[in-house]
N, C-alpha and C positions, 0 to 999 in steps of 0.2 A: 868980618871975613868976606873978602871979595870973591865973586864967582866969575870965572872965565867964560866968555861967550862960547868957545868950542865945547866946553864941558856941558853947558846948558843944551847945546844942539845935540850932543850925544845922548843926553837923557831924554830929550824930546823924541829923538829917533827910536830909542829903546822902547818908550811908551807906545809909540805908533806900531812898532813891530809886534809888541805884546797884544795890542788890541786886535790886529789882524789875525794872529794865531788863535786868540780866544774866540773871535767871530767864527772862524773856520771850525774850531772844535765844537762850538755851540750848534752850528749847522749840521755837523756830523751826528751829534746826539739827537737833534730834532728829527732829521730825515737824512739818512746817508746818501739818498739819491741826489741831494742838493750838491754834494761834493763828488759825485760819481762822474767826474770829467777829468781828463788828463791835465787840462789847462789849470783847473783849480788846484790840483795836487802839486803842480809845478809852482804855482803862486805860493802855496804853503812852504815849499822848499826855499823860495826866495825870502819869505818872512822869517824862517828859521835862520837862514844865513845872515840876514840883516840883524836879527837878535844877537847872534853869536858875535858879529862884528862890533856892534855897539858895546856889548859887555866887555869884550877884549880891549877896546879903545879906552873905556872908562877905567879899567884896571891898569892899563898902560900909563895913564896920567900920573900914577903914583909908584911906578915900577923902576924908576931910575936907580934907586939904591939897591935893587936886587940883581942888577946886571953882573955876571952872566949866570945867575942861579937857575935851578931847574924850574922855579916859578916863572921866571922870565921866558924860559924856553917854551913852557906851556902856553904862555900868552902869544908867543910867536906862532906856534902851531894853530891856535885859535884864529888869529888874524889871517894867516895864510888860507886856512880852510874857508873862512867867511868870504874873503875877497874872490877866491876862485869859484866857490859854489854860487855866489851871487851872480857873477858874470856868466858862468857856464849855464846856469839854470835859465837865465834870460835868453841865451842863445837857443836852448832847448825849446822854450816857449815859442820863439819865432819859427823854429824849424817845424814844430807841431802845427802851428797855424798855417804855414805855407803848405805843408803836406795835406792838410784837411781841405783848405779853401781853394788852393790853386791846383793841387794834384788830385783832388777829389778822392782821397783815400781815408778809410775809417781807422780809428785807433783800436788797438787790441791789447790784451794783457801782455802778450809777448813783446809788442812794440814798446809799451811803457816800461816794462822790465829792462829792455835793451837800452832805453834812454837813461834810466837811473844807473844801470851798470856801467855804461860808458862814462857818465859824469863822475861816478865814484872812482873809476879806474884812472882817469886823467888827473883828478885831484890827488889821489893817493900817490901816483908816480911823481908828480911835481913836488909834493911835500917831502917825499923820501929824498929826492934830489937836493932840495933845500937843506935838509938835515945833514947830508953828507958833505955839502960844500961849505958848511959852517955858518949858515944863517940861523943863529941861535937865539937872537933876541930882537925885540922891537923897542925903540924906533929903528934899530938896525945893527948889523954886525960892525965891528971895528974896521973891517975891510970894506972900503967904499965900493970896490968892484962887485961884491956880493949884493950890496944895496942896489947898485945899478942893475944887476941881473934880475933881482926880484921885481923892480919897478918896470923893467922892460917886459918881462913875462906878464905881469899883471896888466900893464898898459896894452899889450897886444890882445889879451883876452877881452879887456874892456872895449878896445877898438872893434874887435870882432862882434861883440854884443851890440854896440851902437850901430855898426854897419848893417848887421842882420836886422835890427829893428827898423832902420830906414827902408831897407829893401823889402822886408816883409809887409810893412805898412802900404807901400805903393803897389806891390804885387797883389796883395789881398784885395785892395780897393778895386783894382782893375778886373779881377776875376770874381768879385763877390756875386754879381748877378748870375753868372754861370753856375756858381755853387748853389744859389737859392733855387734856380730852375731845376737843377739835378736833384736837389733835396725833395722838392714837391712832386717831381715826376715819379719819384720812387715811393714816397711815403704819404702823398696826399691825393691819390687817384680817386676820382668819383665825386670830388667836391665841385660845387658850382663855381662859375668864373668869378663872381663877386666875392664869394667867401674865400676863394683861393688867392685872389689879388690882395685882399685885406691881410690874409695870413702871410703872404710874401712880404708885405710892408713891415709887419711886426717882426718877422724872422730877419729881415735885412737890418733892422735896428739892433736886434740882439747880436748879430754878427759884428756890426760896427763897434759895439761895446768891447768885443774881444780885441779889437785893434788898439785899445787903450794899453794893453800889456806891452807891445813893442814900443809904443809911444812913451810909456813910462821908463822903459829901458834907455831910450835916447836922452831923456831928461836927467835921470838919476846918475847914469854912468858917465855922462859927458864931463861933469866936474871931476869925477874920480880919474878919468882919462887925462885931463889936463894936469891934475896933481901928479900923476905918475911920471909924465914926460917932463913936467917942470922940475921935478926933483932930480932928473938926470943932469941938470946943469949945475949940480953941486949945492942944491938948496935943501938937501935932506935934513941937515941940522936945523934949518929954519922951521921945517915942518915939525920936527920933533919937539920944538919949543912951544908949539901951539897948544 
């Protein structure tokens, strides 16, 4: 029994997403303060979207005989949800970092609730539109125009995520020192110069680690972006054979 390389990749991706989810769950059990950050919870959203995406693709590999059954329609919904949620949550992380580091604004419960509400609203609207235009199965509807519509929308969201990742990385690096100064002016008054300078160095390193989130967006979604626009040239059937 031969094993296809794309199948192996999907299973490896599935395992990685499960590991991330389990780590975040373990941190929550050990000390909820460890995940008491908007960025961490958004990363959890990305991991969940990644998990759903890999599961749907693995199931799709054996779904050709089920077109256009309700089973295949369910896979279409899962795939659409995963693709949109993955891209939009990455955009949300970039926006959050920009808001905190560049605009020097603090997160709040209402702010985070607004982010998740907007994410779910956009995803829900697009999924409803796809349902009514007839995008009922993956690798795609029999109507090539619907396949093009899906890939254009997914490609635009991925492009927005990659662009926001690049912009956020540069903007946050430029304003990082200002954020560190503002942080210590407010929360570290009364410390000696030596102690404060050392603390600033540590805090700067912590902030730089946060910039790995938009950087990972650039890396992971660039290939998806290329795939979306490559399929617009009539290569959808080649993709479905992978």
